[in-house]
mmJSON file of the N, C-alpha and C atoms, coordinates in Angstrom:
{"data_MODEL":{"atom_site":{
"group_PDB":["ATOM","ATOM","ATOM","ATOM","ATOM","ATOM","ATOM","ATOM","ATOM","ATOM","ATOM","ATOM","ATOM","ATOM","ATOM","ATOM","ATOM","ATOM","ATOM","ATOM","ATOM","ATOM","ATOM","ATOM","ATOM","ATOM","ATOM","ATOM","ATOM","ATOM","ATOM","ATOM","ATOM","ATOM","ATOM","ATOM","ATOM","ATOM","ATOM","ATOM","ATOM","ATOM","ATOM","ATOM","ATOM","ATOM","ATOM","ATOM","ATOM","ATOM","ATOM","ATOM","ATOM","ATOM","ATOM","ATOM","ATOM","ATOM","ATOM","ATOM","ATOM","ATOM","ATOM","ATOM","ATOM","ATOM","ATOM","ATOM","ATOM","ATOM","ATOM","ATOM","ATOM","ATOM","ATOM","ATOM","ATOM","ATOM","ATOM","ATOM","ATOM","ATOM","ATOM","ATOM","ATOM","ATOM","ATOM","ATOM","ATOM","ATOM","ATOM","ATOM","ATOM","ATOM","ATOM","ATOM","ATOM","ATOM","ATOM","ATOM","ATOM","ATOM","ATOM","ATOM","ATOM","ATOM","ATOM","ATOM","ATOM","ATOM","ATOM","ATOM","ATOM","ATOM","ATOM","ATOM","ATOM","ATOM","ATOM","ATOM","ATOM","ATOM","ATOM","ATOM","ATOM","ATOM","ATOM","ATOM","ATOM","ATOM","ATOM","ATOM","ATOM","ATOM","ATOM","ATOM","ATOM","ATOM","ATOM","ATOM","ATOM","ATOM","ATOM","ATOM","ATOM","ATOM","ATOM","ATOM","ATOM","ATOM","ATOM","ATOM","ATOM","ATOM","ATOM","ATOM","ATOM","ATOM","ATOM","ATOM","ATOM","ATOM","ATOM","ATOM","ATOM","ATOM","ATOM","ATOM","ATOM","ATOM","ATOM","ATOM","ATOM","ATOM","ATOM","ATOM","ATOM","ATOM","ATOM","ATOM","ATOM","ATOM","ATOM","ATOM","ATOM","ATOM","ATOM","ATOM","ATOM","ATOM","ATOM","ATOM","ATOM","ATOM","ATOM","ATOM","ATOM","ATOM","ATOM","ATOM","ATOM","ATOM","ATOM","ATOM","ATOM","ATOM","ATOM","ATOM","ATOM","ATOM","ATOM","ATOM","ATOM","ATOM","ATOM","ATOM","ATOM","ATOM","ATOM","ATOM","ATOM","ATOM","ATOM","ATOM","ATOM","ATOM","ATOM","ATOM","ATOM","ATOM","ATOM","ATOM","ATOM","ATOM","ATOM","ATOM","ATOM","ATOM","ATOM","ATOM","ATOM","ATOM","ATOM"],
"id":[1,2,3,4,5,6,7,8,9,10,11,12,13,14,15,16,17,18,19,20,21,22,23,24,25,26,27,28,29,30,31,32,33,34,35,36,37,38,39,40,41,42,43,44,45,46,47,48,49,50,51,52,53,54,55,56,57,58,59,60,61,62,63,64,65,66,67,68,69,70,71,72,73,74,75,76,77,78,79,80,81,82,83,84,85,86,87,88,89,90,91,92,93,94,95,96,97,98,99,100,101,102,103,104,105,106,107,108,109,110,111,112,113,114,115,116,117,118,119,120,121,122,123,124,125,126,127,128,129,130,131,132,133,134,135,136,137,138,139,140,141,142,143,144,145,146,147,148,149,150,151,152,153,154,155,156,157,158,159,160,161,162,163,164,165,166,167,168,169,170,171,172,173,174,175,176,177,178,179,180,181,182,183,184,185,186,187,188,189,190,191,192,193,194,195,196,197,198,199,200,201,202,203,204,205,206,207,208,209,210,211,212,213,214,215,216,217,218,219,220,221,222,223,224,225,226,227,228,229,230,231,232,233,234,235,236,237,238,239,240,241,242,243],
"type_symbol":["N","C","C","N","C","C","N","C","C","N","C","C","N","C","C","N","C","C","N","C","C","N","C","C","N","C","C","N","C","C","N","C","C","N","C","C","N","C","C","N","C","C","N","C","C","N","C","C","N","C","C","N","C","C","N","C","C","N","C","C","N","C","C","N","C","C","N","C","C","N","C","C","N","C","C","N","C","C","N","C","C","N","C","C","N","C","C","N","C","C","N","C","C","N","C","C","N","C","C","N","C","C","N","C","C","N","C","C","N","C","C","N","C","C","N","C","C","N","C","C","N","C","C","N","C","C","N","C","C","N","C","C","N","C","C","N","C","C","N","C","C","N","C","C","N","C","C","N","C","C","N","C","C","N","C","C","N","C","C","N","C","C","N","C","C","N","C","C","N","C","C","N","C","C","N","C","C","N","C","C","N","C","C","N","C","C","N","C","C","N","C","C","N","C","C","N","C","C","N","C","C","N","C","C","N","C","C","N","C","C","N","C","C","N","C","C","N","C","C","N","C","C","N","C","C","N","C","C","N","C","C","N","C","C","N","C","C","N","C","C","N","C","C"],
"label_atom_id":["N","CA","C","N","CA","C","N","CA","C","N","CA","C","N","CA","C","N","CA","C","N","CA","C","N","CA","C","N","CA","C","N","CA","C","N","CA","C","N","CA","C","N","CA","C","N","CA","C","N","CA","C","N","CA","C","N","CA","C","N","CA","C","N","CA","C","N","CA","C","N","CA","C","N","CA","C","N","CA","C","N","CA","C","N","CA","C","N","CA","C","N","CA","C","N","CA","C","N","CA","C","N","CA","C","N","CA","C","N","CA","C","N","CA","C","N","CA","C","N","CA","C","N","CA","C","N","CA","C","N","CA","C","N","CA","C","N","CA","C","N","CA","C","N","CA","C","N","CA","C","N","CA","C","N","CA","C","N","CA","C","N","CA","C","N","CA","C","N","CA","C","N","CA","C","N","CA","C","N","CA","C","N","CA","C","N","CA","C","N","CA","C","N","CA","C","N","CA","C","N","CA","C","N","CA","C","N","CA","C","N","CA","C","N","CA","C","N","CA","C","N","CA","C","N","CA","C","N","CA","C","N","CA","C","N","CA","C","N","CA","C","N","CA","C","N","CA","C","N","CA","C","N","CA","C","N","CA","C","N","CA","C","N","CA","C","N","CA","C","N","CA","C","N","CA","C","N","CA","C","N","CA","C"],
"label_alt_id":[null,null,null,null,null,null,null,null,null,null,null,null,null,null,null,null,null,null,null,null,null,null,null,null,null,null,null,null,null,null,null,null,null,null,null,null,null,null,null,null,null,null,null,null,null,null,null,null,null,null,null,null,null,null,null,null,null,null,null,null,null,null,null,null,null,null,null,null,null,null,null,null,null,null,null,null,null,null,null,null,null,null,null,null,null,null,null,null,null,null,null,null,null,null,null,null,null,null,null,null,null,null,null,null,null,null,null,null,null,null,null,null,null,null,null,null,null,null,null,null,null,null,null,null,null,null,null,null,null,null,null,null,null,null,null,null,null,null,null,null,null,null,null,null,null,null,null,null,null,null,null,null,null,null,null,null,null,null,null,null,null,null,null,null,null,null,null,null,null,null,null,null,null,null,null,null,null,null,null,null,null,null,null,null,null,null,null,null,null,null,null,null,null,null,null,null,null,null,null,null,null,null,null,null,null,null,null,null,null,null,null,null,null,null,null,null,null,null,null,null,null,null,null,null,null,null,null,null,null,null,null,null,null,null,null,null,null,null,null,null,null,null,null],
"label_comp_id":["MET","MET","MET","LYS","LYS","LYS","ARG","ARG","ARG","ASN","ASN","ASN","SER","SER","SER","LEU","LEU","LEU","ARG","ARG","ARG","ILE","ILE","ILE","TYR","TYR","TYR","HIS","HIS","HIS","GLY","GLY","GLY","PRO","PRO","PRO","ASP","ASP","ASP","ASP","ASP","ASP","ARG","ARG","ARG","GLY","GLY","GLY","ARG","ARG","ARG","GLN","GLN","GLN","PRO","PRO","PRO","ALA","ALA","ALA","THR","THR","THR","LYS","LYS","LYS","THR","THR","THR","VAL","VAL","VAL","VAL","VAL","VAL","SER","SER","SER","THR","THR","THR","PRO","PRO","PRO","CYS","CYS","CYS","ILE","ILE","ILE","GLN","GLN","GLN","VAL","VAL","VAL","PRO","PRO","PRO","LEU","LEU","LEU","ARG","ARG","ARG","GLU","GLU","GLU","ILE","ILE","ILE","LEU","LEU","LEU","PRO","PRO","PRO","LEU","LEU","LEU","LEU","LEU","LEU","ALA","ALA","ALA","ASP","ASP","ASP","ALA","ALA","ALA","HIS","HIS","HIS","MET","MET","MET","ASN","ASN","ASN","GLN","GLN","GLN","ARG","ARG","ARG","ALA","ALA","ALA","TRP","TRP","TRP","LEU","LEU","LEU","GLN","GLN","GLN","ASP","ASP","ASP","PHE","PHE","PHE","GLY","GLY","GLY","ALA","ALA","ALA","ASP","ASP","ASP","THR","THR","THR","LEU","LEU","LEU","THR","THR","THR","VAL","VAL","VAL","SER","SER","SER","ARG","ARG","ARG","ASP","ASP","ASP","LEU","LEU","LEU","TYR","TYR","TYR","GLU","GLU","GLU","VAL","VAL","VAL","MET","MET","MET","LEU","LEU","LEU","ALA","ALA","ALA","TYR","TYR","TYR","GLN","GLN","GLN","ARG","ARG","ARG","TYR","TYR","TYR","GLN","GLN","GLN","ARG","ARG","ARG","PRO","PRO","PRO","SER","SER","SER","ALA","ALA","ALA"],
"label_asym_id":["A","A","A","A","A","A","A","A","A","A","A","A","A","A","A","A","A","A","A","A","A","A","A","A","A","A","A","A","A","A","A","A","A","A","A","A","A","A","A","A","A","A","A","A","A","A","A","A","A","A","A","A","A","A","A","A","A","A","A","A","A","A","A","A","A","A","A","A","A","A","A","A","A","A","A","A","A","A","A","A","A","A","A","A","A","A","A","A","A","A","A","A","A","A","A","A","A","A","A","A","A","A","A","A","A","A","A","A","A","A","A","A","A","A","A","A","A","A","A","A","A","A","A","A","A","A","A","A","A","A","A","A","A","A","A","A","A","A","A","A","A","A","A","A","A","A","A","A","A","A","A","A","A","A","A","A","A","A","A","A","A","A","A","A","A","A","A","A","A","A","A","A","A","A","A","A","A","A","A","A","A","A","A","A","A","A","A","A","A","A","A","A","A","A","A","A","A","A","A","A","A","A","A","A","A","A","A","A","A","A","A","A","A","A","A","A","A","A","A","A","A","A","A","A","A","A","A","A","A","A","A","A","A","A","A","A","A","A","A","A","A","A","A"],
"label_entity_id":["1","1","1","1","1","1","1","1","1","1","1","1","1","1","1","1","1","1","1","1","1","1","1","1","1","1","1","1","1","1","1","1","1","1","1","1","1","1","1","1","1","1","1","1","1","1","1","1","1","1","1","1","1","1","1","1","1","1","1","1","1","1","1","1","1","1","1","1","1","1","1","1","1","1","1","1","1","1","1","1","1","1","1","1","1","1","1","1","1","1","1","1","1","1","1","1","1","1","1","1","1","1","1","1","1","1","1","1","1","1","1","1","1","1","1","1","1","1","1","1","1","1","1","1","1","1","1","1","1","1","1","1","1","1","1","1","1","1","1","1","1","1","1","1","1","1","1","1","1","1","1","1","1","1","1","1","1","1","1","1","1","1","1","1","1","1","1","1","1","1","1","1","1","1","1","1","1","1","1","1","1","1","1","1","1","1","1","1","1","1","1","1","1","1","1","1","1","1","1","1","1","1","1","1","1","1","1","1","1","1","1","1","1","1","1","1","1","1","1","1","1","1","1","1","1","1","1","1","1","1","1","1","1","1","1","1","1","1","1","1","1","1","1"],
"label_seq_id":[1,1,1,2,2,2,3,3,3,4,4,4,5,5,5,6,6,6,7,7,7,8,8,8,9,9,9,10,10,10,11,11,11,12,12,12,13,13,13,14,14,14,15,15,15,16,16,16,17,17,17,18,18,18,19,19,19,20,20,20,21,21,21,22,22,22,23,23,23,24,24,24,25,25,25,26,26,26,27,27,27,28,28,28,29,29,29,30,30,30,31,31,31,32,32,32,33,33,33,34,34,34,35,35,35,36,36,36,37,37,37,38,38,38,39,39,39,40,40,40,41,41,41,42,42,42,43,43,43,44,44,44,45,45,45,46,46,46,47,47,47,48,48,48,49,49,49,50,50,50,51,51,51,52,52,52,53,53,53,54,54,54,55,55,55,56,56,56,57,57,57,58,58,58,59,59,59,60,60,60,61,61,61,62,62,62,63,63,63,64,64,64,65,65,65,66,66,66,67,67,67,68,68,68,69,69,69,70,70,70,71,71,71,72,72,72,73,73,73,74,74,74,75,75,75,76,76,76,77,77,77,78,78,78,79,79,79,80,80,80,81,81,81],
"pdbx_PDB_ins_code":[null,null,null,null,null,null,null,null,null,null,null,null,null,null,null,null,null,null,null,null,null,null,null,null,null,null,null,null,null,null,null,null,null,null,null,null,null,null,null,null,null,null,null,null,null,null,null,null,null,null,null,null,null,null,null,null,null,null,null,null,null,null,null,null,null,null,null,null,null,null,null,null,null,null,null,null,null,null,null,null,null,null,null,null,null,null,null,null,null,null,null,null,null,null,null,null,null,null,null,null,null,null,null,null,null,null,null,null,null,null,null,null,null,null,null,null,null,null,null,null,null,null,null,null,null,null,null,null,null,null,null,null,null,null,null,null,null,null,null,null,null,null,null,null,null,null,null,null,null,null,null,null,null,null,null,null,null,null,null,null,null,null,null,null,null,null,null,null,null,null,null,null,null,null,null,null,null,null,null,null,null,null,null,null,null,null,null,null,null,null,null,null,null,null,null,null,null,null,null,null,null,null,null,null,null,null,null,null,null,null,null,null,null,null,null,null,null,null,null,null,null,null,null,null,null,null,null,null,null,null,null,null,null,null,null,null,null,null,null,null,null,null,null],
"Cartn_x":[14.682,15.03,14.953,16.003,16.047,15.173,14.402,13.502,14.183,14.112,14.676,13.733,14.314,13.489,14.072,13.197,13.613,13.665,14.636,14.763,14.757,14.246,14.234,15.518,16.203,17.444,17.078,17.491,17.177,18.362,19.418,20.597,21.609,22.725,23.76,23.299,23.91,23.603,24.079,23.17,23.503,24.038,24.134,24.561,25.958,26.043,27.338,27.885,27.109,27.589,26.776,27.379,26.671,25.64,24.473,23.505,24.043,23.784,24.246,23.425,24.08,23.348,22.619,21.455,20.671,21.176,21.31,21.735,20.514,20.346,19.233,19.699,19.005,19.338,18.399,18.971,18.133,18.314,17.356,17.433,18.551,19.404,20.478,19.913,20.552,20.126,21.132,20.642,21.51,21.146,22.063,21.811,21.532,20.432,20.01,19.772,20.316,20.048,18.552,18.04,16.631,16.208,17.08,16.741,16.517,17.027,16.813,15.521,15.201,14.057,12.756,12.826,11.611,10.733,11.274,10.4,9.708,10.389,9.784,8.654,8.884,7.847,6.653,6.908,5.822,4.982,5.637,4.921,4.103,4.695,3.977,2.773,2.922,1.821,0.701,1.056,0.048,-0.701,-0.004,-0.623,-1.162,-1.175,-1.727,-1.211,0.099,0.726,0.588,0.186,-0.04,1.24,2.359,3.61,3.98,3.584,3.902,3.152,1.929,1.158,1.769,2.44,3.091,4.16,4.739,5.802,5.311,4.008,3.435,3.824,4.092,4.446,5.954,6.738,8.196,8.615,9.757,10.272,11.446,11.606,12.727,13.541,14.826,15.688,16.025,15.684,15.989,16.813,17.538,18.338,17.413,17.909,17.11,16.694,17.587,17.235,16.153,16.189,15.133,13.808,13.839,12.612,12.017,12.858,12.373,11.784,12.395,11.862,10.507,10.396,9.13,8.026,8.361,7.365,6.912,7.86,7.509,6.638,6.967,6.179,4.773,4.682,3.378,2.51,3.105,2.346,1.907,2.736,2.445,1.301,1.221,0.212,-1.169,-1.271,-2.558,-3.454,-4.703,-5.612,-5.91,-5.996,-6.278,-7.754,-8.054,-9.426,-10.256],
"Cartn_y":[-4.698,-4.402,-2.892,-2.346,-0.903,-0.557,0.476,0.916,1.963,1.795,2.792,3.982,5.159,6.345,7.181,7.779,8.643,10.074,10.797,12.21,13.0,14.208,15.077,15.882,15.827,16.593,17.953,19.008,20.372,21.069,20.372,20.98,21.362,21.943,22.317,23.448,23.515,24.564,25.894,26.888,28.173,29.218,28.917,29.928,30.45,31.76,32.395,32.191,31.667,31.44,32.258,32.477,33.134,32.153,32.634,31.725,31.152,29.903,29.253,29.753,29.887,30.274,29.059,29.291,28.191,27.859,26.598,26.135,25.644,26.155,25.724,24.529,23.435,22.227,22.149,22.125,22.047,20.693,20.361,19.123,19.258,18.276,18.373,18.42,19.189,19.328,18.643,18.121,17.533,18.129,18.063,18.542,17.339,17.435,16.347,16.938,16.318,16.82,16.732,17.735,17.786,16.566,16.083,14.932,13.665,13.61,12.449,12.553,13.743,13.897,14.175,14.815,15.202,14.02,12.934,11.801,11.198,11.167,10.635,11.528,12.838,13.764,13.739,13.665,13.612,12.353,11.213,9.969,10.031,10.576,10.697,11.626,12.676,13.609,12.949,12.256,11.592,10.503,9.826,8.738,9.186,10.491,11.111,10.462,10.335,9.735,10.674,10.135,10.932,11.573,10.89,11.442,12.748,12.907,14.147,15.318,15.09,16.14,16.538,15.612,15.926,16.998,17.099,18.065,19.282,19.444,20.527,21.922,22.114,23.442,23.671,22.654,22.811,23.706,24.335,25.189,24.509,24.83,24.339,25.527,25.352,26.387,26.014,26.915,26.688,27.862,27.622,28.7,29.755,30.979,32.086,31.828,31.287,31.071,29.992,28.944,27.938,28.55,29.393,30.04,30.921,31.663,32.526,31.702,30.583,29.705,29.135,28.748,28.209,29.265,30.516,31.588,31.813,31.829,32.013,30.86,29.653,28.488,28.567,29.023,29.171,30.17,31.271,32.284,31.698,30.888,30.265,29.263,28.586,27.552,28.099,29.358,29.933,30.027,29.614,29.752,31.21,31.534,32.934,33.218,34.492,34.882,35.03],
"Cartn_z":[90.114,88.747,88.529,87.96,87.73,86.526,86.696,85.646,84.773,83.471,82.549,82.457,82.394,82.223,81.09,80.334,79.234,79.712,79.208,79.527,78.23,78.275,77.099,77.078,75.961,75.783,75.222,75.913,75.508,74.869,74.595,73.99,75.048,74.615,75.583,76.496,77.632,78.594,78.028,77.94,77.314,78.288,79.537,80.508,80.203,80.005,79.786,78.37,77.479,76.109,75.124,73.984,72.89,72.348,71.958,71.367,70.051,69.848,68.624,67.442,66.31,65.113,64.578,64.045,63.502,62.108,61.853,60.545,59.789,58.593,57.767,56.957,57.116,56.377,55.186,54.013,52.825,52.155,51.347,50.597,49.57,49.458,48.48,47.067,46.232,44.844,43.935,42.841,41.836,40.489,39.573,38.217,37.328,36.591,35.708,34.329,33.293,31.945,31.625,30.966,30.625,29.812,28.935,28.092,28.917,30.133,30.989,31.79,32.248,33.143,32.407,31.253,30.545,30.147,29.576,29.242,30.468,31.585,32.807,33.299,33.273,33.71,32.768,31.468,30.488,30.684,30.894,31.12,32.409,33.46,34.734,34.591,33.808,33.59,32.781,31.709,30.871,31.63,32.531,33.295,34.647,34.855,36.064,37.342,37.432,38.618,39.805,40.931,42.137,42.642,42.511,43.052,42.358,41.102,40.389,41.013,41.446,42.098,43.433,44.085,45.36,45.211,44.027,43.786,43.017,42.894,42.104,42.555,43.814,44.326,44.35,44.033,44.014,42.858,43.003,41.938,41.244,39.988,39.204,38.74,38.656,38.122,36.69,35.77,34.363,33.851,32.8,32.227,31.62,31.543,31.019,29.578,28.763,27.361,27.218,28.033,27.991,28.415,29.424,29.894,28.797,28.106,27.026,25.887,25.558,24.517,24.953,26.221,26.713,26.68,27.024,26.952,25.515,24.587,23.18,22.694,23.086,22.701,23.295,24.515,25.17,24.409,24.008,23.237,21.902,21.289,20.009,20.147,21.278,21.501,21.806,22.211,22.568,21.326,21.484,20.346,20.056,18.79,18.423,18.634,18.941,19.234,17.993],
"occupancy":[1.0,1.0,1.0,1.0,1.0,1.0,1.0,1.0,1.0,1.0,1.0,1.0,1.0,1.0,1.0,1.0,1.0,1.0,1.0,1.0,1.0,1.0,1.0,1.0,1.0,1.0,1.0,1.0,1.0,1.0,1.0,1.0,1.0,1.0,1.0,1.0,1.0,1.0,1.0,1.0,1.0,1.0,1.0,1.0,1.0,1.0,1.0,1.0,1.0,1.0,1.0,1.0,1.0,1.0,1.0,1.0,1.0,1.0,1.0,1.0,1.0,1.0,1.0,1.0,1.0,1.0,1.0,1.0,1.0,1.0,1.0,1.0,1.0,1.0,1.0,1.0,1.0,1.0,1.0,1.0,1.0,1.0,1.0,1.0,1.0,1.0,1.0,1.0,1.0,1.0,1.0,1.0,1.0,1.0,1.0,1.0,1.0,1.0,1.0,1.0,1.0,1.0,1.0,1.0,1.0,1.0,1.0,1.0,1.0,1.0,1.0,1.0,1.0,1.0,1.0,1.0,1.0,1.0,1.0,1.0,1.0,1.0,1.0,1.0,1.0,1.0,1.0,1.0,1.0,1.0,1.0,1.0,1.0,1.0,1.0,1.0,1.0,1.0,1.0,1.0,1.0,1.0,1.0,1.0,1.0,1.0,1.0,1.0,1.0,1.0,1.0,1.0,1.0,1.0,1.0,1.0,1.0,1.0,1.0,1.0,1.0,1.0,1.0,1.0,1.0,1.0,1.0,1.0,1.0,1.0,1.0,1.0,1.0,1.0,1.0,1.0,1.0,1.0,1.0,1.0,1.0,1.0,1.0,1.0,1.0,1.0,1.0,1.0,1.0,1.0,1.0,1.0,1.0,1.0,1.0,1.0,1.0,1.0,1.0,1.0,1.0,1.0,1.0,1.0,1.0,1.0,1.0,1.0,1.0,1.0,1.0,1.0,1.0,1.0,1.0,1.0,1.0,1.0,1.0,1.0,1.0,1.0,1.0,1.0,1.0,1.0,1.0,1.0,1.0,1.0,1.0,1.0,1.0,1.0,1.0,1.0,1.0,1.0,1.0,1.0,1.0,1.0,1.0],
"B_iso_or_equiv":[0.0,0.0,0.0,0.0,0.0,0.0,0.0,0.0,0.0,0.0,0.0,0.0,0.0,0.0,0.0,0.0,0.0,0.0,0.0,0.0,0.0,0.0,0.0,0.0,0.0,0.0,0.0,0.0,0.0,0.0,0.0,0.0,0.0,0.0,0.0,0.0,0.0,0.0,0.0,0.0,0.0,0.0,0.0,0.0,0.0,0.0,0.0,0.0,0.0,0.0,0.0,0.0,0.0,0.0,0.0,0.0,0.0,0.0,0.0,0.0,0.0,0.0,0.0,0.0,0.0,0.0,0.0,0.0,0.0,0.0,0.0,0.0,0.0,0.0,0.0,0.0,0.0,0.0,0.0,0.0,0.0,0.0,0.0,0.0,0.0,0.0,0.0,0.0,0.0,0.0,0.0,0.0,0.0,0.0,0.0,0.0,0.0,0.0,0.0,0.0,0.0,0.0,0.0,0.0,0.0,0.0,0.0,0.0,0.0,0.0,0.0,0.0,0.0,0.0,0.0,0.0,0.0,0.0,0.0,0.0,0.0,0.0,0.0,0.0,0.0,0.0,0.0,0.0,0.0,0.0,0.0,0.0,0.0,0.0,0.0,0.0,0.0,0.0,0.0,0.0,0.0,0.0,0.0,0.0,0.0,0.0,0.0,0.0,0.0,0.0,0.0,0.0,0.0,0.0,0.0,0.0,0.0,0.0,0.0,0.0,0.0,0.0,0.0,0.0,0.0,0.0,0.0,0.0,0.0,0.0,0.0,0.0,0.0,0.0,0.0,0.0,0.0,0.0,0.0,0.0,0.0,0.0,0.0,0.0,0.0,0.0,0.0,0.0,0.0,0.0,0.0,0.0,0.0,0.0,0.0,0.0,0.0,0.0,0.0,0.0,0.0,0.0,0.0,0.0,0.0,0.0,0.0,0.0,0.0,0.0,0.0,0.0,0.0,0.0,0.0,0.0,0.0,0.0,0.0,0.0,0.0,0.0,0.0,0.0,0.0,0.0,0.0,0.0,0.0,0.0,0.0,0.0,0.0,0.0,0.0,0.0,0.0,0.0,0.0,0.0,0.0,0.0,0.0],
"pdbx_formal_charge":[null,null,null,null,null,null,null,null,null,null,null,null,null,null,null,null,null,null,null,null,null,null,null,null,null,null,null,null,null,null,null,null,null,null,null,null,null,null,null,null,null,null,null,null,null,null,null,null,null,null,null,null,null,null,null,null,null,null,null,null,null,null,null,null,null,null,null,null,null,null,null,null,null,null,null,null,null,null,null,null,null,null,null,null,null,null,null,null,null,null,null,null,null,null,null,null,null,null,null,null,null,null,null,null,null,null,null,null,null,null,null,null,null,null,null,null,null,null,null,null,null,null,null,null,null,null,null,null,null,null,null,null,null,null,null,null,null,null,null,null,null,null,null,null,null,null,null,null,null,null,null,null,null,null,null,null,null,null,null,null,null,null,null,null,null,null,null,null,null,null,null,null,null,null,null,null,null,null,null,null,null,null,null,null,null,null,null,null,null,null,null,null,null,null,null,null,null,null,null,null,null,null,null,null,null,null,null,null,null,null,null,null,null,null,null,null,null,null,null,null,null,null,null,null,null,null,null,null,null,null,null,null,null,null,null,null,null,null,null,null,null,null,null],
"auth_seq_id":[1,1,1,2,2,2,3,3,3,4,4,4,5,5,5,6,6,6,7,7,7,8,8,8,9,9,9,10,10,10,11,11,11,12,12,12,13,13,13,14,14,14,15,15,15,16,16,16,17,17,17,18,18,18,19,19,19,20,20,20,21,21,21,22,22,22,23,23,23,24,24,24,25,25,25,26,26,26,27,27,27,28,28,28,29,29,29,30,30,30,31,31,31,32,32,32,33,33,33,34,34,34,35,35,35,36,36,36,37,37,37,38,38,38,39,39,39,40,40,40,41,41,41,42,42,42,43,43,43,44,44,44,45,45,45,46,46,46,47,47,47,48,48,48,49,49,49,50,50,50,51,51,51,52,52,52,53,53,53,54,54,54,55,55,55,56,56,56,57,57,57,58,58,58,59,59,59,60,60,60,61,61,61,62,62,62,63,63,63,64,64,64,65,65,65,66,66,66,67,67,67,68,68,68,69,69,69,70,70,70,71,71,71,72,72,72,73,73,73,74,74,74,75,75,75,76,76,76,77,77,77,78,78,78,79,79,79,80,80,80,81,81,81],
"auth_comp_id":["MET","MET","MET","LYS","LYS","LYS","ARG","ARG","ARG","ASN","ASN","ASN","SER","SER","SER","LEU","LEU","LEU","ARG","ARG","ARG","ILE","ILE","ILE","TYR","TYR","TYR","HIS","HIS","HIS","GLY","GLY","GLY","PRO","PRO","PRO","ASP","ASP","ASP","ASP","ASP","ASP","ARG","ARG","ARG","GLY","GLY","GLY","ARG","ARG","ARG","GLN","GLN","GLN","PRO","PRO","PRO","ALA","ALA","ALA","THR","THR","THR","LYS","LYS","LYS","THR","THR","THR","VAL","VAL","VAL","VAL","VAL","VAL","SER","SER","SER","THR","THR","THR","PRO","PRO","PRO","CYS","CYS","CYS","ILE","ILE","ILE","GLN","GLN","GLN","VAL","VAL","VAL","PRO","PRO","PRO","LEU","LEU","LEU","ARG","ARG","ARG","GLU","GLU","GLU","ILE","ILE","ILE","LEU","LEU","LEU","PRO","PRO","PRO","LEU","LEU","LEU","LEU","LEU","LEU","ALA","ALA","ALA","ASP","ASP","ASP","ALA","ALA","ALA","HIS","HIS","HIS","MET","MET","MET","ASN","ASN","ASN","GLN","GLN","GLN","ARG","ARG","ARG","ALA","ALA","ALA","TRP","TRP","TRP","LEU","LEU","LEU","GLN","GLN","GLN","ASP","ASP","ASP","PHE","PHE","PHE","GLY","GLY","GLY","ALA","ALA","ALA","ASP","ASP","ASP","THR","THR","THR","LEU","LEU","LEU","THR","THR","THR","VAL","VAL","VAL","SER","SER","SER","ARG","ARG","ARG","ASP","ASP","ASP","LEU","LEU","LEU","TYR","TYR","TYR","GLU","GLU","GLU","VAL","VAL","VAL","MET","MET","MET","LEU","LEU","LEU","ALA","ALA","ALA","TYR","TYR","TYR","GLN","GLN","GLN","ARG","ARG","ARG","TYR","TYR","TYR","GLN","GLN","GLN","ARG","ARG","ARG","PRO","PRO","PRO","SER","SER","SER","ALA","ALA","ALA"],
"auth_asym_id":["A","A","A","A","A","A","A","A","A","A","A","A","A","A","A","A","A","A","A","A","A","A","A","A","A","A","A","A","A","A","A","A","A","A","A","A","A","A","A","A","A","A","A","A","A","A","A","A","A","A","A","A","A","A","A","A","A","A","A","A","A","A","A","A","A","A","A","A","A","A","A","A","A","A","A","A","A","A","A","A","A","A","A","A","A","A","A","A","A","A","A","A","A","A","A","A","A","A","A","A","A","A","A","A","A","A","A","A","A","A","A","A","A","A","A","A","A","A","A","A","A","A","A","A","A","A","A","A","A","A","A","A","A","A","A","A","A","A","A","A","A","A","A","A","A","A","A","A","A","A","A","A","A","A","A","A","A","A","A","A","A","A","A","A","A","A","A","A","A","A","A","A","A","A","A","A","A","A","A","A","A","A","A","A","A","A","A","A","A","A","A","A","A","A","A","A","A","A","A","A","A","A","A","A","A","A","A","A","A","A","A","A","A","A","A","A","A","A","A","A","A","A","A","A","A","A","A","A","A","A","A","A","A","A","A","A","A","A","A","A","A","A","A"],
"auth_atom_id":["N","CA","C","N","CA","C","N","CA","C","N","CA","C","N","CA","C","N","CA","C","N","CA","C","N","CA","C","N","CA","C","N","CA","C","N","CA","C","N","CA","C","N","CA","C","N","CA","C","N","CA","C","N","CA","C","N","CA","C","N","CA","C","N","CA","C","N","CA","C","N","CA","C","N","CA","C","N","CA","C","N","CA","C","N","CA","C","N","CA","C","N","CA","C","N","CA","C","N","CA","C","N","CA","C","N","CA","C","N","CA","C","N","CA","C","N","CA","C","N","CA","C","N","CA","C","N","CA","C","N","CA","C","N","CA","C","N","CA","C","N","CA","C","N","CA","C","N","CA","C","N","CA","C","N","CA","C","N","CA","C","N","CA","C","N","CA","C","N","CA","C","N","CA","C","N","CA","C","N","CA","C","N","CA","C","N","CA","C","N","CA","C","N","CA","C","N","CA","C","N","CA","C","N","CA","C","N","CA","C","N","CA","C","N","CA","C","N","CA","C","N","CA","C","N","CA","C","N","CA","C","N","CA","C","N","CA","C","N","CA","C","N","CA","C","N","CA","C","N","CA","C","N","CA","C","N","CA","C","N","CA","C","N","CA","C","N","CA","C","N","CA","C","N","CA","C","N","CA","C","N","CA","C"],
"pdbx_PDB_model_num":[1,1,1,1,1,1,1,1,1,1,1,1,1,1,1,1,1,1,1,1,1,1,1,1,1,1,1,1,1,1,1,1,1,1,1,1,1,1,1,1,1,1,1,1,1,1,1,1,1,1,1,1,1,1,1,1,1,1,1,1,1,1,1,1,1,1,1,1,1,1,1,1,1,1,1,1,1,1,1,1,1,1,1,1,1,1,1,1,1,1,1,1,1,1,1,1,1,1,1,1,1,1,1,1,1,1,1,1,1,1,1,1,1,1,1,1,1,1,1,1,1,1,1,1,1,1,1,1,1,1,1,1,1,1,1,1,1,1,1,1,1,1,1,1,1,1,1,1,1,1,1,1,1,1,1,1,1,1,1,1,1,1,1,1,1,1,1,1,1,1,1,1,1,1,1,1,1,1,1,1,1,1,1,1,1,1,1,1,1,1,1,1,1,1,1,1,1,1,1,1,1,1,1,1,1,1,1,1,1,1,1,1,1,1,1,1,1,1,1,1,1,1,1,1,1,1,1,1,1,1,1,1,1,1,1,1,1,1,1,1,1,1,1]
}}}
């Protein structure tokens, strides 16, 4: 009986060829209206869902005007000294 053996594939033979450029594969992004995602995030935050913490270091892209409104709201929310 012939025995199967596994071999490690190291890619194409590079002899005499230009090195291949590396392709960066990123996670696909989608656009979601804030009115759809905000209630879900708020609920997950209030209920301390673990999956929300998994994404704590991720970044979100927001429009400049929304960011400015959020900064103003943050300043408004700070207790006065």
